[in-house]
Each structure stands twice: as structure tokens, then as C-alpha cells.
BAGU-601225 format. One record per residue (C-alpha): residue in one letter; x, y, z. Coordinates in steps of 0.25 Angstrom, whole numbers, padded with zeros to 4 digits, always signed. Example, Ala and Ser with C-alpha at 12.3 -4.5 7.8 and 13.67 -1.06 7.14 Angstrom:
<rs>
A+0049-0018+0031;S+0055-0004+0029;
</rs>
This chain:
<rs>
M+0088+0050-0068;A+0082+0048-0055;K+0073+0034-0051;V+0058+0029-0054;P+0051+0027-0043;N+0044+0014-0038;L+0030+0020-0041;S+0016+0013-0042;G+0004+0012-0047;K-0002+0020-0042;S+0005+0028-0037;I+0010+0033-0050;I-0005+0036-0054;K-0006+0043-0041;S+0006+0051-0046;L+0001+0052-0057;S-0015+0056-0051;R-0008+0069-0044;A+0000+0073-0060;G-0016+0074-0065;F-0017+0059-0071;V-0029+0053-0071;V-0033+0035-0070;V-0043+0036-0081;R-0044+0021-0083;I-0040+0007-0077;K-0036-0004-0084;G-0031-0016-0075;S-0019-0011-0065;H-0016+0000-0076;H-0021+0014-0073;F-0023+0022-0088;V-0018+0039-0082;R-0022+0049-0088;H-0018+0065-0088;P-0029+0075-0095;D-0018+0082-0102;G-0015+0068-0108;R-0002+0062-0101;S-0008+0045-0098;T+0000+0034-0097;V-0005+0021-0086;V-0001+0015-0073;P-0002+0000-0067;V-0008+0000-0055;H+0000-0014-0051;A-0003-0015-0033;G+0012-0016-0027;E+0020-0015-0041;S+0027-0003-0042;I+0029+0003-0057;G+0042+0000-0064;P+0049+0014-0069;G+0050+0012-0085;L+0034+0012-0080;L+0034+0022-0073;L+0040+0030-0082;K+0032+0028-0093;I+0020+0032-0088;L+0026+0045-0082;A+0032+0046-0099;D+0018+0044-0101;C+0014+0053-0093;E+0025+0065-0093;L+0031+0063-0081;T+0045+0064-0073;R+0049+0056-0063;E+0052+0069-0055;E+0037+0074-0058;L+0031+0058-0054;R+0037+0062-0042;M+0031+0074-0040;L+0017+0069-0040;M+0021+0056-0030;K+0026+0067-0019;
</rs>
């Protein structure tokens, strides 16, 4: 099993936007993103902090994306 990369919330949102997700609202540091087909998740954006591996896997599960698909979106 491949390791999950350390990513910031801002870079995750940038990658998800390439997959068609849009930020629908922001409450504090939490960005709520939704895809036109109904998939949605919440991404915390804290300056200087990275998203932990467990939370990243939860975000990917909510978005129905694999780690490999995320890596492709980051390029």
C-alpha cells in the first residue's frame, strides 16, 4: 500500500477543483466542496498545517477518489 502524501488543505482544494469540485461555502477554516453529481466533503484549511493521513483518506472516500487519482490531479 502506497503512503499518503502530506498535503495542505489549500493544495487538496486545488486538486479537487481540477476534478470538478467547487467550494460552495466556507465556515471559519472549513471549506465545503461539492461536485455537480452530488459528492461532497469538508476540507479544513489551516495555515502552515498539513492534513493528516486519516483525514485525507476520509476526504478521498467522500469524494470517491483513489490515491492514484489524487496524484494525477496534483500534476
